C-alpha positions as CSV (number, residue, x, y, z in Angstrom):
1,M,-149.7,165.7,6.4
2,K,-150.3,164.0,3.0
3,K,-147.4,166.0,1.5
4,L,-145.1,164.9,4.4
5,L,-146.1,161.3,3.9
6,H,-145.5,161.6,0.2
7,I,-142.0,163.0,0.8
8,K,-141.2,160.1,3.3
9,T,-142.5,157.6,0.8
10,F,-140.4,159.0,-2.0
11,G,-137.4,159.0,0.3
12,V,-137.9,155.4,1.2
13,A,-138.3,154.5,-2.5
14,L,-135.2,156.3,-3.4
15,L,-133.2,154.6,-0.7
16,A,-134.5,151.2,-1.9
17,V,-133.4,151.9,-5.4
18,V,-129.9,152.9,-4.2
19,L,-129.6,149.8,-2.0
20,L,-130.9,147.6,-4.8
21,G,-128.3,149.0,-7.1
22,A,-125.6,148.3,-4.6
23,A,-126.9,144.8,-4.0
24,N,-126.9,144.2,-7.8
25,G,-123.2,145.2,-8.0
26,E,-123.7,148.7,-9.6
27,A,-120.8,150.9,-8.7
28,A,-118.9,154.0,-9.8
29,Y,-115.1,153.6,-10.2
30,D,-112.4,156.3,-10.6
31,I,-109.6,155.6,-13.0
32,D,-106.4,155.0,-11.2
33,V,-103.9,156.9,-13.4
34,T,-100.9,155.4,-11.4
35,H,-101.9,151.9,-12.6
36,S,-103.3,152.7,-16.0
37,T,-102.0,153.5,-19.5
38,L,-103.7,155.4,-22.3
39,G,-101.2,154.7,-25.0
40,F,-100.7,154.7,-28.8
41,A,-98.4,153.2,-31.4
42,V,-97.8,154.4,-35.0
43,K,-95.5,153.3,-37.8
44,H,-92.5,155.6,-38.5
45,L,-90.9,155.6,-42.0
46,G,-92.7,152.4,-42.7
47,V,-90.2,150.4,-40.8
48,G,-90.2,151.4,-37.1
49,T,-92.9,152.0,-34.5
50,T,-93.1,155.0,-32.3
51,R,-94.9,154.6,-29.0
52,G,-96.3,157.1,-26.5
53,A,-99.0,157.8,-24.0
54,F,-101.1,160.5,-22.4
55,T,-100.1,160.9,-18.7
56,D,-102.8,163.4,-17.4
57,Y,-106.4,162.3,-17.5
58,T,-109.4,161.6,-15.4
59,G,-112.3,159.3,-15.8
60,V,-115.3,157.7,-14.1
61,I,-116.7,154.3,-15.0
62,E,-120.1,152.9,-13.9
63,F,-120.0,149.1,-14.0
64,N,-122.2,146.2,-12.9
65,P,-120.8,142.8,-13.8
66,E,-124.4,141.4,-13.7
67,D,-125.8,144.0,-16.1
68,Y,-123.7,145.4,-18.8
69,S,-126.5,147.7,-19.9
70,T,-125.8,150.0,-17.0
71,F,-122.2,150.6,-18.1
72,S,-120.9,154.0,-18.7
73,A,-117.4,155.6,-19.1
74,D,-116.4,159.2,-19.3
75,V,-112.7,160.1,-19.8
76,T,-111.1,163.5,-20.2
77,I,-107.5,163.6,-21.4
78,Q,-105.2,166.7,-21.2
79,A,-103.8,166.8,-24.7
80,T,-100.6,168.6,-23.6
81,S,-99.7,165.5,-21.5
82,I,-98.7,163.6,-24.6
83,D,-95.4,161.8,-23.9
84,T,-93.2,159.9,-26.4
85,K,-90.0,160.3,-24.3
86,V,-88.6,162.8,-26.8
87,E,-89.2,166.5,-25.9
88,A,-88.8,167.9,-29.4
89,R,-91.2,165.4,-30.8
90,D,-93.7,166.0,-28.0
91,N,-93.6,169.7,-28.7
92,H,-94.2,169.1,-32.4
93,L,-97.2,166.8,-31.5
94,R,-98.6,169.6,-29.3
95,N,-98.6,172.2,-32.1
96,A,-101.0,172.9,-34.9
97,D,-99.5,170.2,-37.2
98,F,-101.0,167.6,-34.9
99,F,-103.1,168.2,-31.7
100,D,-103.0,172.0,-31.6
101,V,-103.3,171.8,-27.8
102,E,-103.7,175.6,-27.2
103,K,-106.9,175.6,-29.3
104,Y,-108.1,172.0,-28.3
105,P,-106.7,171.3,-24.8
106,T,-108.7,168.1,-24.1
107,I,-109.5,164.8,-25.8
108,T,-112.6,163.1,-24.6
109,F,-114.2,159.7,-24.8
110,T,-117.8,159.0,-23.7
111,S,-119.2,155.5,-24.0
112,T,-122.7,154.7,-25.3
113,R,-122.8,151.0,-24.4
114,L,-120.9,147.9,-23.4
115,E,-121.8,144.7,-25.2
116,K,-120.7,141.1,-24.5
117,R,-119.0,139.5,-27.5
118,G,-118.1,135.9,-27.1
119,A,-115.6,135.6,-24.2
120,G,-115.0,139.3,-24.3
121,A,-116.8,142.5,-24.8
122,V,-116.8,145.7,-26.8
123,I,-117.1,149.3,-25.7
124,V,-118.9,151.6,-28.1
125,G,-118.5,155.3,-27.6
126,D,-117.6,158.7,-29.0
127,L,-114.0,159.9,-29.2
128,T,-113.5,163.6,-29.7
129,I,-110.1,164.9,-30.9
130,K,-109.8,168.6,-31.8
131,D,-113.2,169.5,-33.3
132,V,-114.1,166.0,-34.6
133,T,-116.2,163.3,-32.9
134,K,-116.2,159.7,-34.2
135,T,-117.8,156.6,-32.9
136,L,-115.4,153.8,-32.0
137,T,-116.0,150.2,-31.2
138,I,-113.2,148.9,-29.0
139,P,-112.8,145.2,-28.2
140,V,-112.0,144.9,-24.5
141,T,-111.5,142.5,-21.7
142,V,-113.2,143.5,-18.4
143,S,-111.7,142.0,-15.2
144,G,-113.2,142.1,-11.7
145,P,-114.4,143.6,-9.6
146,I,-112.0,142.2,-7.0
147,T,-111.0,143.3,-3.5
148,S,-107.5,144.6,-3.4
149,P,-105.1,143.8,-0.4
150,F,-105.8,147.4,0.7
151,G,-109.6,146.8,1.0
152,G,-110.9,148.6,-2.1
153,R,-112.9,147.2,-5.0
154,V,-111.1,147.3,-8.3
155,I,-111.9,146.6,-11.9
156,G,-109.7,146.4,-15.0
157,I,-110.4,147.2,-18.7
158,A,-107.9,146.4,-21.4
159,G,-108.2,146.7,-25.2
160,Q,-106.9,148.0,-28.5
161,T,-108.3,149.5,-31.6
162,I,-107.0,151.4,-34.6
163,I,-108.0,154.8,-35.8
164,N,-107.1,156.9,-38.8
165,R,-105.7,160.1,-37.5
166,Q,-106.7,162.0,-40.6
167,D,-110.3,161.5,-39.6
168,F,-109.6,163.7,-36.6
169,N,-107.6,166.4,-38.5
170,V,-104.3,165.2,-36.9
171,S,-102.8,165.4,-40.4
172,W,-99.1,166.3,-40.6
173,S,-96.8,163.9,-42.5
174,K,-94.4,163.7,-45.4
175,N,-94.3,161.3,-48.3
176,L,-91.3,159.0,-48.7
177,D,-89.7,158.2,-52.0
178,N,-91.1,154.7,-51.8
179,G,-94.6,156.0,-51.5
180,G,-94.9,155.5,-47.8
181,L,-95.3,158.1,-45.0
182,V,-92.9,159.5,-42.4
183,V,-95.8,159.1,-39.9
184,D,-98.4,156.5,-40.8
185,D,-102.1,157.5,-40.8
186,M,-103.2,154.4,-38.9
187,V,-102.7,154.7,-35.1
188,E,-103.2,151.9,-32.6
189,L,-104.8,153.0,-29.4
190,I,-103.8,150.9,-26.3
191,I,-106.0,151.0,-23.3
192,E,-105.0,149.5,-19.9
193,I,-107.2,150.8,-17.2
194,E,-107.4,150.0,-13.5
195,A,-110.2,151.8,-11.6
196,Q,-111.1,151.9,-8.0
197,K,-114.6,152.0,-6.5
198,K,-115.5,155.4,-5.1
């Protein structure tokens, strides 16, 4: 009888925690790939900019607008989905000169925290490309949650940061006569995420 009472008490307590979390605005959101962009931009020949994106990825975001300490984000990108609108270039990016997608099929990002910074915020987390993991700090704007016309709850996260691709062993390039590079080492990452409450 005492054991049964203990189980019931635990169940009630667990339900209270779940309901309290819901009341406080805690929620899990799935990234909506059809309304999101995980893109990049890199200088080419020192004069132009090549842009692209990854088109196949999944991610879950935990977000409570009242308590940023509960935030988490886990994103998995299929490296082979890189798309710069030029097939020959995309195939080169997939091979061992760059992402080596056969050996390293996924790119991952796992957040460690979300911090308010002035009018905006920063996401701190670990980016893994190939066999290298580096901690990034990404300035972002977090929007929502709002209720869409279709009834779901939606949030948005937008931001940019710059990484050195050499840090992740994405290393191919050639030197130019003027001392520049065919493909610059510094790559801008562009994040435009829309996520729907589960």
